[in-house]
C-alpha positions in Angstrom: -0.1 -0.2 -0.2 1.4 3.4 -0.8 1.4 6.0 1.9 2.3 9.9 2.1 5.5 8.5 3.8 6.3 6.3 0.6 5.9 9.7 -1.2 8.0 11.4 1.0 10.9 9.2 0.8 10.9 9.0 -3.2 10.9 13.1 -2.9 14.4 12.6 -1.3 15.5 10.2 -4.0 15.2 7.0 -2.2 15.5 4.3 -4.5 13.1 1.7 -2.7 10.1 4.2 -2.3 10.7 4.9 -6.2 10.3 1.0 -6.7 7.1 0.9 -4.6 5.5 3.6 -6.1 6.4 2.1 -9.7 5.1 -1.3 -8.7 2.0 0.5 -6.8 0.9 2.4 -9.8 2.8 0.5 -12.9 -0.4 -1.1 -14.2 -2.7 1.7 -13.4 -0.3 4.2 -15.4 -0.2 1.6 -18.4 -3.9 0.7 -18.5 -4.3 4.4 -18.6 -1.7 5.0 -21.2 -3.1 1.7 -23.3 -6.5 3.7 -23.5 -5.3 6.3 -25.4 -2.6 4.4 -27.6 -3.9 1.3 -27.9 -0.6 -0.1 -28.9 1.4 -1.9 -26.1 4.9 -0.6 -27.2 3.3 2.7 -27.1 1.9 2.3 -23.9 4.7 1.2 -22.4 7.0 3.4 -23.6 4.7 6.4 -22.4 4.8 4.3 -18.9 8.7 4.9 -18.8 8.5 8.2 -19.7 5.7 9.2 -17.1 7.4 7.3 -14.1 10.9 8.9 -15.5 9.7 12.9 -15.7 7.5 12.0 -12.3 10.5 11.2 -10.4 12.5 13.6 -12.0 10.1 16.0 -11.0 8.9 14.7 -7.8 11.0 16.7 -5.6 9.3 19.9 -6.7 5.9 18.8 -6.0 3.7 19.3 -2.8 1.4 16.5 -2.0 -1.0 16.9 0.8 -2.4 13.4 0.4 -1.8 10.0 -1.9 -5.0 11.1 -4.1 -3.0 14.4 -5.1 0.0 12.1 -5.7 -1.7 9.6 -8.0 -4.0 12.8 -10.1 -0.2 14.4 -10.4 0.9 11.0 -11.9 -1.9 10.7 -14.3 -1.7 13.9 -15.6 1.8 13.3 -16.5 0.7 10.1 -18.3 -2.3 12.2 -19.9 0.0 14.6 -21.2 2.9 11.9 -22.4 0.1 9.9 -24.2 -1.1 12.8 -25.5 2.6 13.9 -26.9 3.0 10.0 -28.5 -0.1 10.6 -30.1 0.6 13.6 -31.8 3.8 12.5 -33.3 2.1 10.0 -34.9 1.2 10.3 -38.7 -2.4 9.2 -38.5 -3.4 11.3 -35.2 -6.1 13.8 -36.6 -9.3 14.7 -35.5 -12.2 13.7 -38.0 -14.1 16.7 -39.9 -17.9 17.0 -39.6 -20.3 14.2 -41.0 -23.7 13.4 -40.2 -24.6 10.3 -38.3 -28.0 8.3 -37.9 -29.1 8.3 -34.1 -31.3 5.7 -33.3 -32.8 5.4 -30.0 -30.6 2.6 -27.6 -32.9 0.1 -25.2 -31.8 0.1 -21.7 -31.6 -3.6 -22.1 -28.8 -3.3 -24.5 -26.5 -1.4 -22.1 -27.3 -3.7 -19.2 -26.3 -6.6 -21.5 -22.6 -5.2 -22.2 -20.1 -6.3 -20.6 -17.1 -3.9 -19.3 -15.0 -5.7 -21.8 -17.6 -5.1 -24.8 -18.0 -1.5 -23.4 -14.0 -1.0 -23.7 -13.9 -2.8 -27.0 -16.2 -0.4 -28.5 -14.8 2.6 -27.0 -11.1 1.3 -28.4 -12.6 1.4 -31.9 -13.3 4.8 -32.1 -11.1 6.6 -34.5 -7.8 8.2 -32.7 -9.3 12.0 -32.2 -12.6 11.3 -31.0 -11.2 8.0 -28.6 -8.7 10.5 -27.4 -11.4 13.6 -26.7 -14.0 10.8 -25.1 -11.1 9.6 -22.7 -10.4 13.0 -21.7 -13.7 14.5 -21.2 -15.8 11.1 -19.9 -13.3 9.2 -18.0 -10.4 11.5 -16.8 -13.1 14.5 -16.1 -11.0 17.1 -18.1 -13.3 20.2 -19.1 -13.8 21.2 -22.7 -11.3 24.0 -22.3 -8.9 21.7 -20.9 -8.6 19.6 -23.7 -8.7 22.1 -26.4 -5.5 23.8 -24.4 -4.1 20.1 -24.3 -5.1 19.1 -28.1 -4.2 22.6 -29.5 -8.1 22.8 -30.6 -10.9 25.2 -30.2 -13.6 24.2 -27.4 -16.0 23.9 -30.3 -14.0 21.3 -31.6 -13.6 19.5 -28.7 -17.5 19.5 -28.0 -18.0 18.3 -31.8 -15.6 15.5 -31.5 -17.2 14.3 -28.4 -20.6 14.4 -29.8 -19.5 12.4 -32.3 -18.1 10.1 -30.2 -21.0 9.6 -28.9 -23.1 8.9 -31.5 -20.8 6.3 -33.1 -20.7 4.6 -29.4 -24.4 4.5 -29.6 -24.7 3.3 -33.3 -22.2 0.5 -32.5 -24.6 -0.5 -29.3 -27.2 -0.4 -31.8 -25.4 -2.9 -33.8 -24.3 -5.3 -31.5 -28.2 -5.0 -30.2 -29.3 -6.2 -33.5 -26.7 -8.4 -33.4 -27.8 -10.3 -30.2 -31.7 -10.3 -31.2 -30.4 -11.9 -34.8 -28.6 -14.6 -32.4 -31.5 -15.1 -30.7 -33.6 -15.6 -33.6 -31.5 -18.1 -35.2 -31.5 -20.5 -32.3 
């Protein structure tokens, strides 16, 4: 278990404390990076970079509690993941296009497992997925996202709306597949 004392030792370059932090948060940070990058090697690179930056700068920070440290480490990771995305040739926000939106029944959502929901989100185009993760999962505001991605707030809102539309469309497709599988039986 990570304590404030462990964090304080790491701030004084204690290697055992740094190892504890890495072991305690490594998997969480990896999953966070993977949510943005969807490539194992890229996520591992971001984890390495995030921890290097964290250990390099931890002495300059003040943490009142463990959750403050966790939030700081996650922010570093998100920033590193975004930096990695920007370096990719395929990172771009999609232009406007219309999507037909159908209603999704509550039963459809209830039938989906966490793994299915994760799979649907991970299949979003990178720009949509990035804004969706930042807004819906990480809790950043559109103003913060706009600054992080160097886009307008309107573009952030538009990308989120389109991401949700695509997610809804995919859920509807899954519902149709589910109903079809029941009929075939």
